[in-house]
N, C-alpha and C positions, 0 to 999 in steps of 0.2 A: 860452152857447156862447163868447162873447167872453171872459168871465171865466174860463173853463176854459183858453182858449188863452193868455190873459195869465198864467195860473198856470203853465203848461206852459213858456212862454218865461222866466219868472223862475226857475224850478228849473234849466232849462239855463243861463241866466246864472251862476248860482251854481256850477254844476257846472264850467263853462268857468274861472271864476275860480279854483275850487278846484285844477283841474289845471294851470293856469297857473303858480300859486304853487309846486306840486310841481315842475313843469318847470324854473321859476327857480332853485328850491332845488337841484335836481339838478345843473343847469349850475353853480351856485355852488360846488358841492363838486368839480367837475372840476379837477384839478391836472396840471401838466407834470412828469413824472417822468424824470430822466435818471440815467445810471450807466454803469458798466463791467463787463463779464464777462470774468473771467480764469481761468487755470487755477490749480492749487495752487502752482506755481512762477512766478507772475506774467505768463505769457503771455497774450496776448489771444486770446479765442475769436470768430473772425469768423463772420457769417451764424448766429449762435445765435437761435432763435425765442423772443420775449418775447410772451406771450399773456396777456390779462387773463382770469382764470379764470372759466369758465361762459359766455363769449362767444367770438365769433369774431374779435374785434378784436385786434390785436397789431402788433408791429414786429420787425425784424431787425436785429441788431448789424451795424455796419460793419466794416472790416477791422481797426481798432483795438479791437474789441470794444465800441465804444460804441452806446448806444442813446437814444432819446427816445419816450416814448409819454405819450399823454393818458388819464387815468383818474380815478375817484372815489377819494378819499382812504380809503375803507373797503373797497376791493377788494384783491384778491391777485394778484399777477404769477407766471406760471409760466414758468421759463427751461428750455429744452430744447436740445440739440445731440446730433448723432450721435456716439456714443462716450463721452458723458458722462452721468451721473447726473442726473435732473429735479430741479429745485430750486424750491420754492414758497416766496415771501416776501410777508408782508402789507404793503401800503404805509403804513397806519397815519399817513396825511397827511405822509409824508415826500417831499421833493421830489429826493432824491438817494439812489440805491440801488446799492451796488457787490456784485457777486455772484462767489463763487469756485465754480466747479464741479469736482467731483471726476470722475476717470475711470472709466467703468463698465467694471470688468473683465470684465463677461459681454458686453457690447455686442452684444446679440441683434441690433440693426439694423444693425450694422457691415457694409460691403460686403467680401466676400471674393471674391478672384480665384481662379477654379478652372480656368483654362485655357480659351481662346477665349470667355470671358464672365465673369460674376461672380454671386454669390449673396448674399443676406443670411445673416450666419451663422446665424440661428435656423432657416434652411431647409436646412442641410446634413444630408446623410444619410450621408456618408462620414466617414472619420477624416481631418480636416484640423485642423492646428495652426496658430494664428496667432503670430507672434513680434514683440514690440514692436522697432522698429528701433532706438530708443534703448538697449534692452539690449545690443545689439552694439555700437553706436557709443561707448559710454561706456567699453568696454574696449579696451585697447591691442593691436589685432590686426592681422595682415597680410591675412588672407581672412575671408570671411564665415563659412565653416566653423568657425573658430577661436571666433567669437563665439557659436555655438550650443550649446556644451556645457553641459549641466544645465539648458536652458531648457525643452525639449520632450521629452515621453515618448516611448519608442521611438526615439530618436535617439541613437547613440553617436558620439561624436567623439574622435579621438585625434590629436594634434598634437605639435609640438615647437617649441623656441626657436630653431633655426637660421635665419639671415636668408633670408627667402623661401621657408621650408618651408610646404608646402600641408598641410593636415590631411585625415585620411581620415573619411569620414562614412558611417556603416552606419546604415540605417534597418529597423528590426525585423529584426535578425539578417542572418545571411549567406545570400543568396539564390542564389548561384552558386559556383563555383570559381575565378573570375577577379575582375575589378574589381568593387567593391562600391559605388563613389561613385554618388550619385543624378543624375538628370537636372536640369541647371539651365535655367530659362526666365527671360530678363531682358527685360522689356518686350515680351514676344511672340516673342523671338528665342532659338532654342534654342542654348545656348552653354555657357560654364563660368565660373563666380564664381571664377577663380583669382587668383593674386598681383597680377596687374595691373588687378584691379576695385577700385574705390574704395569700401569699404563706407559711407562718409559720405554716399553719394548715394541710400541706400535710403530709399524712403519706407514701403514695407510687404513682409512676408515671409510666405508661406503654404507650409507642408509639407503635401504629399499623400502620406499614409502608407498607405493600404489601396488595394486594387486598383479599387474603385468611384470613388474620388475621382481616380485617376492615370489611368484607362482611356482618357480622351480623347487620352492621349499614346501609347497603345498599346505598340508593340514597343520603346520607348525607356524605359518607366516602371517595369520590373520591380525597380528598386533605390530606387524613390520618386522623387519630383518636388519640387524647391524652386522656388517662383515668386518672383521679385523684381520689384517695381514701383520704379522710381526716382523721384525727386521731380519735381514739375511746378510751375509757377507757378500762383499764385492771384489771384483778383480783387483790385485794390487797388494802392497806389502802389508804387513800387520798394522792394524790401526787400533789404538786404545783410546778409549773416552772415559773420562771420570767426571762425576758431578756431584754437588752436595748443596742441599737446600736446607736451611733452618726458618723456622716460621714461629711466631707467637699468635695465640688467638685471644680474643676479648669477648666474654659473653654480655650481650645487652642486658640492661637492667630495668626491672618495673620501677614506677614512681609511687613508693609506698610510704604510709605514714609511720612517723616515730611514736614513742610511748605518749608524750604529751598530746598529740593531736588525735592519736587512736584513742586515748582514755576520754577526751571531750566527746567524741561522736559515739563511743560504745556506751557511754554513760546516758547520752541523749537517747540512743534506741531502747534502753531498758526504762528510762523515764517515759518516754512516750508510749510504752506497751504496758505501764503501771506495774513493772517488775523491780524487785530490790535490785540495786546495782551489784556487779561484781567486786570483789575486794582485790582489785588490780594492784600488781607490785610495781608501783612507780619508781623503785630503784632500779629496775631492769630496762635496758632499752636495746634489745638485740636486733641487729641487723642479719637476718637470716641469709640474705644475698651474699653479704660479705663472707659468711661462715661457710656457705655451700658452694660458691662460685669462686674460680680462681683463674690465673693466666694460664691458658693451653699452650703446649709446646709440640711443635712437629719436627722430626729429624727425618730428612729424606736423602739417602746416599745410593748412587748407582755407578756402576763399573761395567764397561763393556769391551770386548775384544773381537775383532772380525778380520777377514782377509779372504784370500782365494786366488785361484789362477785360472787358466782357460777351461779346466774341467772339473774344478770343485771349488766351494766354497764354505765358509763356517761363521757363525756368530754366537757369542756366549756373553751371558751378562749375569750380574748378581745386584740384588736390591735389599736394603734395609729401610722399613718405613716405620717409624714409632710416633705415636700420638698420645700425649699424656692430656687427658681431656680437661674442659674448663668446669666439670662438675666433679667434686671430691669422688675419689673411688672408681673413676672410669680411665680406661686406657685402651689401646688397640696397637699391636706390634705384628708386623708382616716381614718374613724373610722369604725371598724368592730367588730362584736360578732358573736359567733358560740356556738351552743349547739347540741351535738351528745349524744344519748342515746338509750339503748336497752334493751330488757328483754325477758326471755323465761319462759314459763309455760308449762310443758308436751310437747305436740306436737306442740305447738302455740308458735311463737316468733313474736316481734313487735319491731320497731324502727324508729327513725326519724333522720334527719340531717338538720339543720336550721341555716342558715347564714343571718345576717342584717348588712348592711353597708351603709355608707354615704360617697360619695366622692365628692369634690368640686375642681376644676380647674380654676385657673386665666390663660387663654389662652394668648398666645404670639400673640402680635398685629403687623399685618404686618410680615415682615421677617427681624428682627435686624441682622441676620446671613449676609445678603446682604447689608443692610442699611450701616453698619459700613465702607464698602468701596465703597460705592456709594457716600458718603458724603466726601468731600474734607477737609484736615487740616486747609485750610484758612477760613473755616465758624465757627462762634463761636456758642457755644452751645446755649446762649440767644441772643435774639436781641429785645429790647422793642418796636421796631417800626414796629414789625410784629404782626399780630392779635393772640393773646395768648402768645406773648413774648419769642417765640423759634426762633433760628437761622436756617435757611435751603437754604441760598443762595440768590444772588441778580443778576438781569441782569446786564451783563458787569463786574461784579465783582466776582461773583461766579455762574457761569451760568450752574447749574446742576439741574436735577429733582430728586435727591436723596431725601430720607425721613429721618428726624430727629427722630430717634427711641425714644428719651425721649418725645418728643412731641406726638408721636403716642401712647406711653403708657399711657400718661397723658390724652389725648383727646378722645381715642377709647379703650374701655375697653370690653372684652368679658369674661363672667364667665359661666360656665357649672356646674351643680350640679346634682347629681344622688343618689337618696334613693332607694337601692334594697333590697328585700326580696327574698330568694330563698331557696329552700330545698325539701325534699321529706319524705314521711310517707310509710313505708314497712311494709308488714306483711308476715309471712311464716306459712304454714302447713305441718309439715313432717308426713304425714300419716304413712309411714313404713320408715325404715332407706334408702331405696333406691328410695323413691318417694316423691318429695317436689313440693308444689305449692307457687308461690310467687307473690304477688300483690305490685305494687309501684305506688304511686301517686306523681308525681312531680309538684311543683308551683313555678313560678317565676313572681314577678312583679317590675317594675321600675317606679318611679315617677321623670320625667327628668324635669329640669328647666333650660332655656337658657336666658341670658339677654346679650343685646349689648347696650351700653351707648355711645352716640356721644356727646361730649362737644364742645362747641364754641371754635374754635381755629384752625390753621393751622399747617401743618407738612412739607409741600413741596411748591415749587416755583409755583406761579400762579395758586394756588388752590382757587377753588370757595369757598365764605364765606357761608358754609351750616350751617343752623340753629342746635340747640340741638335736639337730637332725641333719642329714645329708642325703640328697637325692643325686644320682649319678647315673649317666648312661653312655654307651658306647655304640657309635653306629658305623656302619661302613656303606658307602655308596659307589656302585661301579657301572660303568657304560662301556659297552662294546659297540663299535660302528664299523660296518664293510660296506664298501662303496666301488663299484665297477663302473666306468664309463668309458664310451667310445666316442671320438669326436673326429669328424670329417670337415676340413676347411680348405676351400679350393676357389680360386678365382677363373672364371671363363670369359674373357674379354671384360666387359663391363660390369659382369655378374660376379658378386661374391657371395658365396653359400656356406654357411656354418651349420652342421648338423650334428646335435649331441643326443646320444641315448644312453641310459644307465639304469642301475638297480642299486637299491640301499637296503641295508637292514641294520637296525638298532636295537640293543636290548638293554634294559634298566633294571638293577637290582639294589635294593636297599634293606638292610637287616639292622636290628637295634636289639641289644639287650639292657636292661636297667634295673635298679636296685636302689632301696631305701633303708636306711638305719637311723634309730632314734637313741637318745641318752648316750651320746658319745662321750668316753673318758677324756679327761683334760690332762695334759703334761703339767704337773704342778711346779716344774721348775720353770717352764717358758710360758705358761699360761695359754698355750696353744691346744686346740682339739686334736684328737687322732681322727683323721678325715677318711681313712681307710674304710672299706665296706665290711672288713673282718671285725671291726669293733661295733660296739653298741649292741642294741637289742630290737625287737619288734622288726624284723626283716620283711620286706616285701621285694620280690623278685618277677621278673617278666621279660617278654621279648616279642618280637614280631618280624615278619619278612614280606616285602612288597615287590612284585615283579611286574614288567610290562615289556612288550616288545611291537616295534613299527617295522613293516616291511613296505617298500615303495618301488614304484617303476616310473621312470621320468623320460622326457624328450623334450628338444627344443630346437627349433628352425630358426635361424636368422638369415635374412636375405638383404643384399645391399645392391642396387642397380645404379651404378655411375655416380655413387655418392649422393644422390639425389632422392631416391626412393627407398625406403627401409622398412622392413616388416620382420615381425618376431612373433612366433607362435609357440606356446609352452603346454604340455599337458603332464600332470603328475598324478598317480593312482597311489593311494596310501591305504594300508590296512592295519588297524590298532587292535591289541589284545584287550584294551579298556572297554570296548564295545561287544555287545552280544554278536552270535554268530551271524544272525540276519543282518547286521548293521556295521560290520567290520570296516568295509571298503567304501572309499569315498573318491571321487574324480574331482580334479581340481584344473581347469583349463584357463588360458588367457591368450588374448590377441592384442598385438599393438602395431601402430604404424607410424612413420615419420617422413615428412617431406622438407628436404633441404632446398627451399626456394632460392636461397642465395646462389646456389650451384646451376640454376636454370640459365640458359642463353639468353632468354629474354630479360633477365634481371640485371640490370645495369644501375650499379649504385656504388659510388667511392665512399660513401657515408656509412652505409650499412656492411659490415664485414660477413656477418653470419646471420641467417635467418631460418629457424626451423620450427615447424609446427608438428605437435604429437597428439596421438589419440589412443587410448587403450580401453580394453575391458577385461577384467578377470574375475576369478571366482577362487577364494581361499577358505580354508577350514581351520577350526580349531576343536581338538579333542581335550579340552583343559578340564578333566576330571580326575578323581583318583583312580587307582588301579583297579578297584572291584565295585564300582558304584552300580553296574548293572545286576549285581548279585545281592542275595539277601545278607544281611548281617545277624548272626545268631550268638547269643550269650549262653555258653553252656557252663556257667559257674553258679546257676541258681540251684535251689533247693525247694522240694514241695512235700507237705505232710499229708500222708494218705491212711486211709484205713481206720478201723476201730481201734487199732493199737498205736494210731498216731505215728507211724513209721516214716522216717526222713529219707527221701529219695532224692538222689541228683536229678536236675531239669534242665531243659534248654529252652529258651525263648527267643523268637525273632524280635529284634530291637530296632531294626531299620528297615522301612519298606523298601523293596527293590523295583527297579524299572528296567525290564529287558528290552524296552524298545528305545532306548538312548540311541541317538544318531549324531553324525558330525552336525556342529553348528557351521554355517555356510557365510561368508563374507562375499558379496557381490559389489564390485567397485568399478566405476568409470572414471576415466581421468582424460582431462584436456589439457595440453601444454604448451607452452611458446618459449622459445630460447632465441634471444636476440644479442647480437654483437654489434657495437658501432665505434665510430673512432679508432679504427684498427685495433678493434678489440678491447680498447681500454675501458669502455662503459658496457657492462653487460647487464642483460636482464632476463630474469626466469620467472614464468608465471604458471601456476596450475589451478585448475578448478576441479573439484573432485566430489562425486557423490558415492558414499559407502553405506551399503545396507546389510546388516548381519541378521539373518533368520535362524530360526531353531536354536536360540541362544540357551545354552545350558546354564540352568541355576537352580538353587535349592530355596524355594520360597517357604517360608514357615507354615507348618501345620499343627494342629492340635494334638497335645499330648495324650488326650483321650482315645486317639486312633491307636495307641499302644507303641507308637513311634518315639523312642526315647535315644535313638542313636545318632541323631542328626537329621537335618531335612533332606529328604530324598531329592536327588537331581532329575530335572525333566527338561525337554526341549520345550520352552514355553515363549520367551519374549522376542521381540524383534526391535533392533535399534537401527538408526539412521544417523549418519554424520554427512553434512554437506559443507564444503569449505572452499577456501581461496587462499593461495599462497603466492607471495611476490618476493623476490630478492633483487635488489639493484646494487650493482658493485662498480666501482671505479679504482684505476690504478694508473699511476703516471711516474716516469722516471725523467728528472731533468737534472743532467750533469750528476753530480754527487748526492743529490736529493732525490728521494722517492717517496711516494705516499700512496695508501690505498684507503678505501673506506666501502663499507657495504651496509645496508640497511635491509632486514627481512621483515615481513608483516604476515601474520597468520591468523585467519578468521574461520572458526569452525563452529558451526551450529549442531548441536546434539538433540536428538528427539527419541523418545520410546514410543515407537509406533504402536506396539501392543505388548502387554504383559502376559497373556496367554493363561491357560488353565482356568479360564472363565473369569478372570480378575481384571479390573480396570484400572486399580491403584493399589499402591503400597506404601504405608505410613511406617517410617522408622526415625524415632527420635523427633526432631522438629522439622522433618523433610517429608515431602509427599512425591512419589514417583507416579505419575498418572499418564495413561495413554494420551498421546498427542503432545506431550510436554517434554521438555528437558528432564534428565534424570536428576533426582534430589532437589527439587525445588524447595524453597522455604515455605513451611506451612505452620503458620504461629498466629497468635492472637496480635491484633493491631492495636497500638496505642493512639490515644487522641489527646495528648497534653494532661495537664493536672488539674484536679478540682481546687478552685482558689477559695470556695466559701460553702456553706451548707446549702445555700439557695441553689448552686450549680448542681449539687448532688440531687436534692429534690426535684430540680427541673429535667433531670435526664431520665426521660421516660420513653417507652417504645410507642407504637402507633395506638396502642389501647390504653394508654396512660399509666402503665405500669412503671414504677422507679425500678431502673435496671440495676443500681449498684447502692442498695440502701444501706449497706454496711461501711461504705467508704465514709472517710473524714477528710476535710480539707488538707491538701498536699499528697493525697493519693492520686494514683495513676487512674486516668479514665481509658477504659477499653471499649472497642466498637462492638456494639450488638449487631453482627453482620446478618443474622438470621431473624432479627426481630421479635424474639420470643420474651424479652424482657429481663433476660438474665445472661451472664456471661459463663460460657461453658465451652467445651472443645468444639462444639457445632459452630461457633462463632469464627474459628481459624480460618485463614484463608492464605492462598498462595500470594506472597509478596515479594518474591526475588529469586535470584537464580545464583548458584556457586560458580557459574561458568563464566569466564570472561568473554566480553564482546570481541575483543581481538588481543594478541601478543605481538610484541616487536622486539627486535634486537638491532643494534647498532655496534659495529666492529670499525675501528681505525686503527691505522698505524703509520709511522712515518719513519725513514732511515736517512741519516746523514753522516757520510764518512763510516765512522766507527761506532756511531751512537744510533740507538734505536728506540722507539717508543710504540706502545700499543695500549688499546684500551677496548673495553667491551661493556656496553649498557643493555639492560634488559627492561621492558616495561610490560603490564599487565593493565587492562582497563575493561571495567564493566562488570567485575565479579562482585557478589554480596557475600560476605562471610560472617560467621558466628564467632565473637569473641569470648571464649570461655573465661578468660581472665576476669573480664568486667561481670560476667554472670555469678562470680563468687564474691569479687571485691566490693561491688555496688549493691548487693542485694540486703545486707545488715539483719537478716533473720537468724543468721547463725553467728559464730564467733571465728571469724577470719580477719585478716587485716583489711585495710581500706586504701583506696586510691587517694594519694595526696593531693590536696588542694580542692576537693569537692566542695560545692556549696548546696546543700540540700535545702528543701523548702522549709521555711519556718514562717509564722506569721510576720516576722520582722524581713524576711527575704523571700518574698514570694515571686520575684522576677527571675525564676530559674526552671531548668527542665530536668532537675534532679528531684525525686520525690522525697517526701518526708522520711526520715530513718525510724524504724521500729522494729524490735525484737519479736513481738509476739504475733505479727500477720505476714503471711505470705503474698499478700496481695500486690506489694511493690517489689517482690522478689522473684516472680514467675520467670522461670527460664525460658517458658515456652512463648515468649512475646517478641515482637520486633525490636524490643529496646535495646537488645544486645547484638543486633544485626548492625554491620559497619561497611562501608566501602572497603574493598579489598585492592583498589587501585594502588599502583605504585610504579616509580622510576627507580632503577638502581643502577650504580656503578658497579658492575660484577667484578671487574678485573681493571687494573691499571698497572703497566710495568714499564720499566726503563732497563735498557741493556748497554754494555760497553763493551766492545772487542778491543782487546790490547793489540796494538800495530804489530804487524810481522817484524818490523825493524827490531822491537823490542825483544821479540821471542826468538830470533833466528839463531842465536848462540845457546839458547836453552834447551834445544831439542824438543821444544813445545811447538806444535804446529798451528794451535788455536787456543786462545784463552778468553773467557768471557765472564763478566761480572753482571748480575742481575739484581734488580730492586723491584718488589711488586707489593700490591695489596689488593684485597678483595673484600666486597661488601662494605666499604668504608662510607659509602653515601647513599642513603635511601630518602626518596622524595614520597611522603605517604601521609594520609591523616588517619591511618589505622592506629589504634591505641594499644594494640597487644605488642609482643616483642618483635615480630616477624610478619609481614603480610605475605612473604613467600614461603609459608609453612607448607609442610606435607602431611597429608592425611587421606592417603589413597592406597591402603592396605586392603587385603582381600575383602575384610569385613566393614571396610569404609567406603565401599562404592557409592552408598546413598548419602553418606554423610561427608562428603569430600571437603565441603567449606566449614567444617567445625575446626577450630583451632582451641583445643582444650589439653594444654600442656605439651604442645608439639615442640621438639627441639629446634631452635632457631638457627639460620645461617649465621656465621661468626665473622666479625672483623678479624682478618688475617693478614699480618705484615710478613713478608718473606725476603730473605737475602740468599742468593745462590753463586755458586762459583762453578764453571765447566772448563775443562781441558781436554785437548786431543794431543796424542803423540803420534 
């Protein structure tokens, strides 16, 4: 027995010794590994996870991206961080490992702000697009909207280069017949990302495109929603970032005639009309474009300070943006400051986002884009014989009613200034990990100042000698927002449920006072006018107040089963003071679902990494009317004479018809989508098909003044508009050692149709456009040309079916118009729908590459299929008035019959009709919207300077455009409230400018 026991102990002893040796060997192989995790451009990746593969042991990088971990020399480290691709590196007994992490363009775990909450990107069931803020910030833009162009499918942006000009944004086509701009939500505050908002403060941007994604905003989301989150502080020491960018801009030019060529064709036009020639001043050869246009300059300076600890964080920034325009007398200046901070104590959190800005714009007087070709080269810039001393033509010498843009800029000045404060204060109570209450108070106020100054002097022929005058107004807008939300979020096994309920209240106020004075005195010493309103005479004063309120109740249910089946339901109920009592309230529901097929057990594919299908239906609204549209408008300033004594009595008259039955217009949208990631998510595809139908569209169609209505067209729920479209985005990114590249192409096709006009109407004609039921809005409705008459015999033989000569007054060289109704004459009844201002499709191409410290990126945009009206050619190619002409034209003459340009004549409008297809052109274009190069100085150069990052950038915008369009810019904007039906008309639209920029960035 003893022997057996001794033998057992001996064996146990040997086993103990053996395991001890193994343990000692294992501990002998443990080494300390240190290193740093950075992005491709050298920036630190803080709080990245460093995990020993196959274990639960790991570490986290600090604020500088540095880490330290103990591991065996034969183990593997796994580096991961939200928004970056996971990297695995074998230790191989190395004690120092530096890692470069590439961005994961798919970013399935990225947090997406969706309104009153957030979701992971992989759980989205609606059409939501994410935009990298640096894609906007690297461009030289005034507003956020300017930078979105070409980056998001379904989002059309049209802007221009005028200082302070705000771009128009259209998401998934024309939803109504008024303003199409989307709703902006900045840090939870419903506001606008206009020209006094600093794009450099942006941390993230989400575009909610379909009804299910935007339904949480109900009645204000019919035109889509753009959610902007501004930068916040992060845990770590104080970070200081400074950037400066300088740009110069170049205005494109028309190709116009000089004096010699102009005189030749002007004389020809008078000769052909049998009129005596003008006594042209051949000693003058004015280039009005040289006099009016100049090199524009932009200065953009930013500085920010941020930091934080475990319980609090802060971010502060300042910005100056100055733009001296390419047209004389125009400029824009913006100064802005921002403070964002937050703190946590136990279950309580509180924070604020506050922005202060002051923007001042010297507006463009008149339209010098038109003036430079309305004025002829034989007119001098200055003429002492004219009031004010500027040249603008003379009867019989330069018989034109063009405007001298220099005189207009001198004698007619408009400035707009806006001082804005906006922000919000929020607080949260997290009662338990799965239940949270949030209160948000938003506030925005703007102090607006407008001043018009009319000096004595003339800028056009036969102008009355008006006295000096100043018009000024002071306005203040104020918005109050109160929001209360309760969020329940909990996982039950494979079930993940999020429930949100809330209530909001918003009140808007705007008040204005205004005054006018004439015959202002002048300071004889300086030659300047006294512009204050206590000077001058003939005073006029006035003012008004507008108020509106919106109350809402909302709820959202998000359900996720096993990361395979996704469901989302939203309901919002809005009540607006803009509608009458019986129509104040509207309900806006949505349902959406998703199926992640790639997570199914039966799905086996090494090629496809992610596959999800989505479907949704939702209803959104719009109450896009003024504050009191449902009420009658009364003018109480009238007077009436009554009785045998003809006594004068005060009177009141209803001047605008009311419509107490106004109700919400409602958008109903269906969306079907697909998300696909292959090749380890290096290649991504997103596709969406949608049908959107807006019913009860609010619009004021013109009515006869004989009804007694002279206060504007009354609004009614009339039209129905439909959009069907397809969106596709394909993106690829790859990193190979020190080289990485990415490319994406997006494609958008939207078909717009006016289903019905309502109010018993079938069509609406405005200018050269026809909006008819069943067709797209604003189709071209003009006379059709059919070549030129070459001789009298062709004129005599041009007859209708009854043998009637259709154009008996024509002469050889005149335009032949089609007699579409066959009545033997050319009238408005012969007009036909000949084209559409809507493009067949639009595309964007984005590409970039990085190699060590160098990087490159570019953005192309393209539009195909739109027909546009060239207002420039409708003036310079007509010859029946006295404007300048397009250089190099070859008009018809008996010696030059092989041309498509008609004979020139002063006396007839036959060849100058603006309501013909002669001035319609293809609006197709391909444009290099942005190209940029960057260089990050090596850390070895900076390590002793205290600078953690230094970067140099060189970029250009709008430098290459491929188009056949003969105007300044095929990418023009004509989409304001009053231009819905004439969106394709380019009549003096300010062009996008060639812009060259150089920038420096520093981090401390």
